[in-house]
PQR file with spaces between the fields and no chain letter, atoms N, CA, C, O and H, PARSE charges and radii, in Angstrom:
ATOM       1  N    MET     1       6.629    6.899    9.172 -0.4000 1.5000
ATOM       2  CA   MET     1       7.183    7.163    7.856 -0.0000 2.0000
ATOM       3  C    MET     1       7.182    5.869    7.029  0.5500 1.7000
ATOM       4  O    MET     1       7.532    4.796    7.520 -0.5500 1.4000
ATOM       5  N    ILE     2       6.785    6.004    5.777 -0.4000 1.5000
ATOM       6  CA   ILE     2       6.727    4.816    4.927 -0.0000 2.0000
ATOM       7  C    ILE     2       8.009    4.700    4.106  0.5500 1.7000
ATOM       8  O    ILE     2       8.643    5.710    3.800 -0.5500 1.4000
ATOM       9  H    ILE     2       6.501    6.875    5.378  0.4000 1.0000
ATOM      10  N    PRO     3       8.395    3.472    3.749 -0.5600 1.5000
ATOM      11  CA   PRO     3       9.617    3.254    2.971  0.2800 2.0000
ATOM      12  C    PRO     3       9.557    3.935    1.596  0.5500 1.7000
ATOM      13  O    PRO     3       8.483    4.070    1.009 -0.5500 1.4000
ATOM      14  N    LYS     4      10.682    4.345    1.108 -0.4000 1.5000
ATOM      15  CA   LYS     4      10.780    4.996   -0.205 -0.0000 2.0000
ATOM      16  C    LYS     4      11.025    3.973   -1.320  0.5500 1.7000
ATOM      17  O    LYS     4      10.530    4.144   -2.434 -0.5500 1.4000
ATOM      18  H    LYS     4      11.554    4.234    1.585  0.4000 1.0000
ATOM      19  N    ASP     5      11.777    2.924   -1.032 -0.4000 1.5000
ATOM      20  CA   ASP     5      12.072    1.889   -2.010 -0.0000 2.0000
ATOM      21  C    ASP     5      10.794    1.120   -2.355  0.5500 1.7000
ATOM      22  O    ASP     5      10.113    0.652   -1.443 -0.5500 1.4000
ATOM      23  H    ASP     5      12.179    2.785   -0.127  0.4000 1.0000
ATOM      24  N    PRO     6      10.445    0.973   -3.634 -0.5600 1.5000
ATOM      25  CA   PRO     6       9.190    0.319   -4.009  0.2800 2.0000
ATOM      26  C    PRO     6       9.037   -1.118   -3.491  0.5500 1.7000
ATOM      27  O    PRO     6       7.943   -1.501   -3.078 -0.5500 1.4000
ATOM      28  N    VAL     7      10.095   -1.907   -3.506 -0.4000 1.5000
ATOM      29  CA   VAL     7       9.999   -3.296   -3.047 -0.0000 2.0000
ATOM      30  C    VAL     7       9.772   -3.343   -1.534  0.5500 1.7000
ATOM      31  O    VAL     7       8.957   -4.128   -1.050 -0.5500 1.4000
ATOM      32  H    VAL     7      10.983   -1.596   -3.842  0.4000 1.0000
ATOM      33  N    THR     8      10.480   -2.519   -0.807 -0.4000 1.5000
ATOM      34  CA   THR     8      10.289   -2.446    0.642 -0.0000 2.0000
ATOM      35  C    THR     8       8.911   -1.887    0.960  0.5500 1.7000
ATOM      36  O    THR     8       8.256   -2.338    1.899 -0.5500 1.4000
ATOM      37  H    THR     8      11.143   -1.882   -1.200  0.4000 1.0000
ATOM      38  N    LEU     9       8.472   -0.912    0.183 -0.4000 1.5000
ATOM      39  CA   LEU     9       7.135   -0.339    0.354 -0.0000 2.0000
ATOM      40  C    LEU     9       6.063   -1.398    0.143  0.5500 1.7000
ATOM      41  O    LEU     9       5.092   -1.457    0.897 -0.5500 1.4000
ATOM      42  H    LEU     9       9.004   -0.546   -0.580  0.4000 1.0000
ATOM      43  N    LEU    10       6.229   -2.227   -0.866 -0.4000 1.5000
ATOM      44  CA   LEU    10       5.274   -3.304   -1.138 -0.0000 2.0000
ATOM      45  C    LEU    10       5.115   -4.208    0.081  0.5500 1.7000
ATOM      46  O    LEU    10       3.994   -4.496    0.501 -0.5500 1.4000
ATOM      47  H    LEU    10       7.018   -2.179   -1.479  0.4000 1.0000
ATOM      48  N    SER    11       6.206   -4.643    0.633 -0.4000 1.5000
ATOM      49  CA   SER    11       6.172   -5.509    1.811 -0.0000 2.0000
ATOM      50  C    SER    11       5.518   -4.805    2.996  0.5500 1.7000
ATOM      51  O    SER    11       4.677   -5.387    3.680 -0.5500 1.4000
ATOM      52  H    SER    11       7.116   -4.409    0.292  0.4000 1.0000
ATOM      53  N    PHE    12       5.898   -3.574    3.232 -0.4000 1.5000
ATOM      54  CA   PHE    12       5.371   -2.780    4.340 -0.0000 2.0000
ATOM      55  C    PHE    12       3.855   -2.596    4.212  0.5500 1.7000
ATOM      56  O    PHE    12       3.114   -2.831    5.166 -0.5500 1.4000
ATOM      57  H    PHE    12       6.581   -3.101    2.676  0.4000 1.0000
ATOM      58  N    ILE    13       3.399   -2.171    3.021 -0.4000 1.5000
ATOM      59  CA   ILE    13       1.976   -1.899    2.804 -0.0000 2.0000
ATOM      60  C    ILE    13       1.162   -3.181    2.899  0.5500 1.7000
ATOM      61  O    ILE    13       0.116   -3.195    3.548 -0.5500 1.4000
ATOM      62  H    ILE    13       4.001   -1.980    2.246  0.4000 1.0000
ATOM      63  N    ASN    14       1.616   -4.252    2.271 -0.4000 1.5000
ATOM      64  CA   ASN    14       0.849   -5.500    2.327 -0.0000 2.0000
ATOM      65  C    ASN    14       0.764   -6.056    3.744  0.5500 1.7000
ATOM      66  O    ASN    14      -0.270   -6.600    4.133 -0.5500 1.4000
ATOM      67  H    ASN    14       2.466   -4.241    1.744  0.4000 1.0000
ATOM      68  N    LEU    15       1.833   -5.926    4.514 -0.4000 1.5000
ATOM      69  CA   LEU    15       1.792   -6.353    5.914 -0.0000 2.0000
ATOM      70  C    LEU    15       0.763   -5.538    6.690  0.5500 1.7000
ATOM      71  O    LEU    15      -0.048   -6.097    7.428 -0.5500 1.4000
ATOM      72  H    LEU    15       2.672   -5.484    4.198  0.4000 1.0000
ATOM      73  N    LYS    16       0.795   -4.225    6.524 -0.4000 1.5000
ATOM      74  CA   LYS    16      -0.156   -3.355    7.231 -0.0000 2.0000
ATOM      75  C    LYS    16      -1.593   -3.665    6.813  0.5500 1.7000
ATOM      76  O    LYS    16      -2.489   -3.731    7.655 -0.5500 1.4000
ATOM      77  H    LYS    16       1.454   -3.771    5.924  0.4000 1.0000
ATOM      78  N    LEU    17      -1.809   -3.856    5.507 -0.4000 1.5000
ATOM      79  CA   LEU    17      -3.158   -4.166    5.031 -0.0000 2.0000
ATOM      80  C    LEU    17      -3.635   -5.503    5.597  0.5500 1.7000
ATOM      81  O    LEU    17      -4.792   -5.628    6.000 -0.5500 1.4000
ATOM      82  H    LEU    17      -1.082   -3.802    4.823  0.4000 1.0000
ATOM      83  N    ARG    18      -2.772   -6.479    5.629 -0.4000 1.5000
ATOM      84  CA   ARG    18      -3.139   -7.810    6.126 -0.0000 2.0000
ATOM      85  C    ARG    18      -3.440   -7.789    7.625  0.5500 1.7000
ATOM      86  O    ARG    18      -4.410   -8.397    8.076 -0.5500 1.4000
ATOM      87  H    ARG    18      -1.833   -6.378    5.302  0.4000 1.0000
ATOM      88  N    ASP    19      -2.608   -7.089    8.389 -0.4000 1.5000
ATOM      89  CA   ASP    19      -2.690   -7.193    9.848 -0.0000 2.0000
ATOM      90  C    ASP    19      -3.495   -6.096   10.540  0.5500 1.7000
ATOM      91  O    ASP    19      -3.988   -6.302   11.649 -0.5500 1.4000
ATOM      92  H    ASP    19      -1.820   -6.595    8.023  0.4000 1.0000
ATOM      93  N    TYR    20      -3.637   -4.920    9.894 -0.4000 1.5000
ATOM      94  CA   TYR    20      -4.201   -3.793   10.635 -0.0000 2.0000
ATOM      95  C    TYR    20      -5.335   -3.022    9.963  0.5500 1.7000
ATOM      96  O    TYR    20      -6.108   -2.359   10.655 -0.5500 1.4000
ATOM      97  H    TYR    20      -3.237   -4.753    8.993  0.4000 1.0000
ATOM      98  N    TYR    21      -5.459   -3.088    8.645 -0.4000 1.5000
ATOM      99  CA   TYR    21      -6.408   -2.216    7.954 -0.0000 2.0000
ATOM     100  C    TYR    21      -7.364   -2.999    7.064  0.5500 1.7000
ATOM     101  O    TYR    21      -6.986   -4.000    6.455 -0.5500 1.4000
ATOM     102  H    TYR    21      -4.831   -3.627    8.083  0.4000 1.0000
ATOM     103  N    THR    22      -8.602   -2.532    6.999 -0.4000 1.5000
ATOM     104  CA   THR    22      -9.610   -3.197    6.179 -0.0000 2.0000
ATOM     105  C    THR    22      -9.536   -2.792    4.716  0.5500 1.7000
ATOM     106  O    THR    22     -10.083   -3.480    3.855 -0.5500 1.4000
ATOM     107  H    THR    22      -8.909   -1.720    7.494  0.4000 1.0000
ATOM     108  N    ASN    23      -8.860   -1.675    4.423 -0.4000 1.5000
ATOM     109  CA   ASN    23      -8.703   -1.248    3.034 -0.0000 2.0000
ATOM     110  C    ASN    23      -7.587   -0.207    2.926  0.5500 1.7000
ATOM     111  O    ASN    23      -7.075    0.295    3.927 -0.5500 1.4000
ATOM     112  H    ASN    23      -8.415   -1.116    5.122  0.4000 1.0000
ATOM     113  N    LEU    24      -7.233    0.096    1.689 -0.4000 1.5000
ATOM     114  CA   LEU    24      -6.123    1.025    1.430 -0.0000 2.0000
ATOM     115  C    LEU    24      -6.442    2.435    1.895  0.5500 1.7000
ATOM     116  O    LEU    24      -5.555    3.136    2.382 -0.5500 1.4000
ATOM     117  H    LEU    24      -7.649   -0.311    0.876  0.4000 1.0000
ATOM     118  N    ASP    25      -7.681    2.862    1.756 -0.4000 1.5000
ATOM     119  CA   ASP    25      -8.051    4.213    2.198 -0.0000 2.0000
ATOM     120  C    ASP    25      -7.874    4.376    3.705  0.5500 1.7000
ATOM     121  O    ASP    25      -7.405    5.418    4.164 -0.5500 1.4000
ATOM     122  H    ASP    25      -8.402    2.292    1.360  0.4000 1.0000
ATOM     123  N    ALA    26      -8.243    3.357    4.476 -0.4000 1.5000
ATOM     124  CA   ALA    26      -8.083    3.417    5.931 -0.0000 2.0000
ATOM     125  C    ALA    26      -6.603    3.515    6.305  0.5500 1.7000
ATOM     126  O    ALA    26      -6.236    4.272    7.204 -0.5500 1.4000
ATOM     127  H    ALA    26      -8.624    2.511    4.104  0.4000 1.0000
ATOM     128  N    LEU    27      -5.765    2.756    5.621 -0.4000 1.5000
ATOM     129  CA   LEU    27      -4.323    2.812    5.868 -0.0000 2.0000
ATOM     130  C    LEU    27      -3.789    4.209    5.559  0.5500 1.7000
ATOM     131  O    LEU    27      -3.058    4.789    6.361 -0.5500 1.4000
ATOM     132  H    LEU    27      -6.064    2.141    4.891  0.4000 1.0000
ATOM     133  N    CYS    28      -4.152    4.743    4.406 -0.4000 1.5000
ATOM     134  CA   CYS    28      -3.658    6.071    4.004 -0.0000 2.0000
ATOM     135  C    CYS    28      -4.131    7.159    4.958  0.5500 1.7000
ATOM     136  O    CYS    28      -3.368    8.063    5.296 -0.5500 1.4000
ATOM     137  H    CYS    28      -4.746    4.271    3.754  0.4000 1.0000
ATOM     138  N    ASP    29      -5.379    7.077    5.391 -0.4000 1.5000
ATOM     139  CA   ASP    29      -5.895    8.056    6.351 -0.0000 2.0000
ATOM     140  C    ASP    29      -5.122    7.994    7.661  0.5500 1.7000
ATOM     141  O    ASP    29      -4.722    9.023    8.206 -0.5500 1.4000
ATOM     142  H    ASP    29      -5.999    6.342    5.117  0.4000 1.0000
ATOM     143  N    ASP    30      -4.918    6.786    8.157 -0.4000 1.5000
ATOM     144  CA   ASP    30      -4.250    6.616    9.443 -0.0000 2.0000
ATOM     145  C    ASP    30      -2.778    7.032    9.382  0.5500 1.7000
ATOM     146  O    ASP    30      -2.260    7.627   10.326 -0.5500 1.4000
ATOM     147  H    ASP    30      -5.244    5.951    7.714  0.4000 1.0000
ATOM     148  N    LEU    31      -2.117    6.721    8.284 -0.4000 1.5000
ATOM     149  CA   LEU    31      -0.697    7.058    8.147 -0.0000 2.0000
ATOM     150  C    LEU    31      -0.488    8.441    7.536  0.5500 1.7000
ATOM     151  O    LEU    31       0.648    8.870    7.334 -0.5500 1.4000
ATOM     152  H    LEU    31      -2.538    6.238    7.517  0.4000 1.0000
ATOM     153  N    ASP    32      -1.573    9.128    7.248 -0.4000 1.5000
ATOM     154  CA   ASP    32      -1.533   10.468    6.662 -0.0000 2.0000
ATOM     155  C    ASP    32      -0.621   10.507    5.434  0.5500 1.7000
ATOM     156  O    ASP    32       0.305   11.312    5.341 -0.5500 1.4000
ATOM     157  H    ASP    32      -2.495    8.780    7.413  0.4000 1.0000
ATOM     158  N    THR    33      -0.921    9.603    4.497 -0.4000 1.5000
ATOM     159  CA   THR    33      -0.140    9.513    3.266 -0.0000 2.0000
ATOM     160  C    THR    33      -1.074    9.530    2.058  0.5500 1.7000
ATOM     161  O    THR    33      -2.269    9.261    2.176 -0.5500 1.4000
ATOM     162  H    THR    33      -1.673    8.949    4.573  0.4000 1.0000
ATOM     163  N    ASP    34      -0.515    9.847    0.914 -0.4000 1.5000
ATOM     164  CA   ASP    34      -1.288    9.979   -0.315 -0.0000 2.0000
ATOM     165  C    ASP    34      -1.439    8.632   -1.017  0.5500 1.7000
ATOM     166  O    ASP    34      -0.450    7.993   -1.376 -0.5500 1.4000
ATOM     167  H    ASP    34       0.456   10.066    0.819  0.4000 1.0000
ATOM     168  N    ARG    35      -2.686    8.211   -1.208 -0.4000 1.5000
ATOM     169  CA   ARG    35      -2.965    6.930   -1.853 -0.0000 2.0000
ATOM     170  C    ARG    35      -2.366    6.887   -3.264  0.5500 1.7000
ATOM     171  O    ARG    35      -1.753    5.891   -3.649 -0.5500 1.4000
ATOM     172  H    ARG    35      -3.489    8.730   -0.917  0.4000 1.0000
ATOM     173  N    ALA    36      -2.543    7.952   -4.022 -0.4000 1.5000
ATOM     174  CA   ALA    36      -2.040    7.976   -5.400 -0.0000 2.0000
ATOM     175  C    ALA    36      -0.521    7.799   -5.444  0.5500 1.7000
ATOM     176  O    ALA    36       0.006    7.146   -6.345 -0.5500 1.4000
ATOM     177  H    ALA    36      -3.041    8.761   -3.709  0.4000 1.0000
ATOM     178  N    GLU    37       0.169    8.375   -4.481 -0.4000 1.5000
ATOM     179  CA   GLU    37       1.630    8.239   -4.432 -0.0000 2.0000
ATOM     180  C    GLU    37       2.032    6.780   -4.211  0.5500 1.7000
ATOM     181  O    GLU    37       2.954    6.280   -4.856 -0.5500 1.4000
ATOM     182  H    GLU    37      -0.259    8.905   -3.749  0.4000 1.0000
ATOM     183  N    ILE    38       1.338    6.104   -3.301 -0.4000 1.5000
ATOM     184  CA   ILE    38       1.613    4.685   -3.046 -0.0000 2.0000
ATOM     185  C    ILE    38       1.303    3.862   -4.293  0.5500 1.7000
ATOM     186  O    ILE    38       2.110    3.032   -4.712 -0.5500 1.4000
ATOM     187  H    ILE    38       0.589    6.510   -2.777  0.4000 1.0000
ATOM     188  N    GLU    39       0.141    4.093   -4.877 -0.4000 1.5000
ATOM     189  CA   GLU    39      -0.253    3.323   -6.065 -0.0000 2.0000
ATOM     190  C    GLU    39       0.709    3.576   -7.230  0.5500 1.7000
ATOM     191  O    GLU    39       1.049    2.643   -7.958 -0.5500 1.4000
ATOM     192  H    GLU    39      -0.514    4.768   -4.536  0.4000 1.0000
ATOM     193  N    ASP    40       1.147    4.813   -7.415 -0.4000 1.5000
ATOM     194  CA   ASP    40       2.095    5.117   -8.490 -0.0000 2.0000
ATOM     195  C    ASP    40       3.433    4.418   -8.270  0.5500 1.7000
ATOM     196  O    ASP    40       4.003    3.838   -9.194 -0.5500 1.4000
ATOM     197  H    ASP    40       0.871    5.571   -6.824  0.4000 1.0000
ATOM     198  N    LYS    41       3.916    4.481   -7.057 -0.4000 1.5000
ATOM     199  CA   LYS    41       5.218    3.866   -6.760 -0.0000 2.0000
ATOM     200  C    LYS    41       5.158    2.348   -6.948  0.5500 1.7000
ATOM     201  O    LYS    41       6.088    1.751   -7.490 -0.5500 1.4000
ATOM     202  H    LYS    41       3.453    4.953   -6.306  0.4000 1.0000
ATOM     203  N    LEU    42       4.068    1.729   -6.502 -0.4000 1.5000
ATOM     204  CA   LEU    42       3.966    0.274   -6.627 -0.0000 2.0000
ATOM     205  C    LEU    42       3.623   -0.163   -8.052  0.5500 1.7000
ATOM     206  O    LEU    42       3.980   -1.266   -8.465 -0.5500 1.4000
ATOM     207  H    LEU    42       3.313    2.214   -6.061  0.4000 1.0000
ATOM     208  N    SER    43       2.946    0.683   -8.790 -0.4000 1.5000
ATOM     209  CA   SER    43       2.685    0.341  -10.197 -0.0000 2.0000
ATOM     210  C    SER    43       3.981    0.361  -11.003  0.5500 1.7000
ATOM     211  O    SER    43       4.079   -0.298  -12.038 -0.5500 1.4000
ATOM     212  H    SER    43       2.657    1.580   -8.454  0.4000 1.0000
ATOM     213  N    SER    44       4.979    1.117  -10.532 -0.4000 1.5000
ATOM     214  CA   SER    44       6.273    1.156  -11.216 -0.0000 2.0000
ATOM     215  C    SER    44       6.990   -0.192  -11.174  0.5500 1.7000
ATOM     216  O    SER    44       7.878   -0.453  -11.986 -0.5500 1.4000
ATOM     217  H    SER    44       4.900    1.652   -9.691  0.4000 1.0000
ATOM     218  N    ILE    45       6.600   -1.052  -10.221 -0.4000 1.5000
ATOM     219  CA   ILE    45       7.151   -2.419  -10.163 -0.0000 2.0000
ATOM     220  C    ILE    45       6.052   -3.432  -10.492  0.5500 1.7000
ATOM     221  O    ILE    45       6.146   -4.609  -10.142 -0.5500 1.4000
ATOM     222  H    ILE    45       5.879   -0.840   -9.562  0.4000 1.0000
ATOM     223  N    ASP    46       5.014   -2.950  -11.169 -0.4000 1.5000
ATOM     224  CA   ASP    46       3.929   -3.776  -11.706 -0.0000 2.0000
ATOM     225  C    ASP    46       3.069   -4.444  -10.623  0.5500 1.7000
ATOM     226  O    ASP    46       2.659   -5.595  -10.770 -0.5500 1.4000
ATOM     227  H    ASP    46       4.937   -1.994  -11.453  0.4000 1.0000
ATOM     228  N    TYR    47       2.804   -3.718   -9.547 -0.4000 1.5000
ATOM     229  CA   TYR    47       1.874   -4.169   -8.511 -0.0000 2.0000
ATOM     230  C    TYR    47       0.720   -3.186   -8.443  0.5500 1.7000
ATOM     231  O    TYR    47       0.913   -1.972   -8.509 -0.5500 1.4000
ATOM     232  H    TYR    47       3.137   -2.783   -9.427  0.4000 1.0000
ATOM     233  N    HIS    48      -0.487   -3.731   -8.309 -0.4000 1.5000
ATOM     234  CA   HIS    48      -1.699   -2.916   -8.292 -0.0000 2.0000
ATOM     235  C    HIS    48      -2.596   -3.401   -7.163  0.5500 1.7000
ATOM     236  O    HIS    48      -2.618   -4.586   -6.833 -0.5500 1.4000
ATOM     237  H    HIS    48      -0.644   -4.717   -8.255  0.4000 1.0000
ATOM     238  N    TYR    49      -3.332   -2.469   -6.580 -0.4000 1.5000
ATOM     239  CA   TYR    49      -4.197   -2.784   -5.445 -0.0000 2.0000
ATOM     240  C    TYR    49      -5.383   -3.625   -5.888  0.5500 1.7000
ATOM     241  O    TYR    49      -6.100   -3.261   -6.820 -0.5500 1.4000
ATOM     242  H    TYR    49      -3.314   -1.506   -6.848  0.4000 1.0000
ATOM     243  N    ASP    50      -5.583   -4.740   -5.219 -0.4000 1.5000
ATOM     244  CA   ASP    50      -6.744   -5.602   -5.438 -0.0000 2.0000
ATOM     245  C    ASP    50      -7.667   -5.415   -4.237  0.5500 1.7000
ATOM     246  O    ASP    50      -7.368   -5.874   -3.134 -0.5500 1.4000
ATOM     247  H    ASP    50      -5.001   -5.036   -4.462  0.4000 1.0000
ATOM     248  N    LYS    51      -8.780   -4.741   -4.462 -0.4000 1.5000
ATOM     249  CA   LYS    51      -9.706   -4.398   -3.378 -0.0000 2.0000
ATOM     250  C    LYS    51     -10.263   -5.656   -2.701  0.5500 1.7000
ATOM     251  O    LYS    51     -10.427   -5.682   -1.481 -0.5500 1.4000
ATOM     252  H    LYS    51      -9.023   -4.368   -5.357  0.4000 1.0000
ATOM     253  N    GLU    52     -10.549   -6.678   -3.473 -0.4000 1.5000
ATOM     254  CA   GLU    52     -11.134   -7.894   -2.906 -0.0000 2.0000
ATOM     255  C    GLU    52     -10.140   -8.649   -2.026  0.5500 1.7000
ATOM     256  O    GLU    52     -10.528   -9.224   -1.008 -0.5500 1.4000
ATOM     257  H    GLU    52     -10.416   -6.657   -4.464  0.4000 1.0000
ATOM     258  N    LYS    53      -8.886   -8.654   -2.401 -0.4000 1.5000
ATOM     259  CA   LYS    53      -7.851   -9.318   -1.600 -0.0000 2.0000
ATOM     260  C    LYS    53      -7.282   -8.393   -0.532  0.5500 1.7000
ATOM     261  O    LYS    53      -6.646   -8.847    0.419 -0.5500 1.4000
ATOM     262  H    LYS    53      -8.571   -8.187   -3.227  0.4000 1.0000
ATOM     263  N    ASN    54      -7.515   -7.086   -0.695 -0.4000 1.5000
ATOM     264  CA   ASN    54      -6.945   -6.062    0.173 -0.0000 2.0000
ATOM     265  C    ASN    54      -5.417   -6.190    0.239  0.5500 1.7000
ATOM     266  O    ASN    54      -4.807   -6.152    1.307 -0.5500 1.4000
ATOM     267  H    ASN    54      -8.031   -6.717   -1.468  0.4000 1.0000
ATOM     268  N    GLN    55      -4.838   -6.340   -0.942 -0.4000 1.5000
ATOM     269  CA   GLN    55      -3.394   -6.473   -1.073 -0.0000 2.0000
ATOM     270  C    GLN    55      -2.954   -5.904   -2.420  0.5500 1.7000
ATOM     271  O    GLN    55      -3.764   -5.766   -3.337 -0.5500 1.4000
ATOM     272  H    GLN    55      -5.333   -6.370   -1.810  0.4000 1.0000
ATOM     273  N    PHE    56      -1.691   -5.580   -2.530 -0.4000 1.5000
ATOM     274  CA   PHE    56      -1.116   -5.261   -3.827 -0.0000 2.0000
ATOM     275  C    PHE    56      -0.629   -6.563   -4.424  0.5500 1.7000
ATOM     276  O    PHE    56       0.135   -7.300   -3.800 -0.5500 1.4000
ATOM     277  H    PHE    56      -1.034   -5.692   -1.785  0.4000 1.0000
ATOM     278  N    VAL    57      -1.074   -6.839   -5.629 -0.4000 1.5000
ATOM     279  CA   VAL    57      -0.711   -8.096   -6.306 -0.0000 2.0000
ATOM     280  C    VAL    57      -0.175   -7.811   -7.691  0.5500 1.7000
ATOM     281  O    VAL    57       0.184   -8.738   -8.416 -0.5500 1.4000
ATOM     282  H    VAL    57      -1.695   -6.240   -6.135  0.4000 1.0000
């Protein structure tokens, strides 16, 4: 289960991307979660996925 709070979600997702996944799609597939939902929640705190860095920045 992924965190609901956007700030906690940011930390959780960036850690997973850094340590376990090559991209956001792989993370979403493995965790069976909706990419758009993650991107919407993190955009609400002004963070957006950077494909080249493989992080939300």
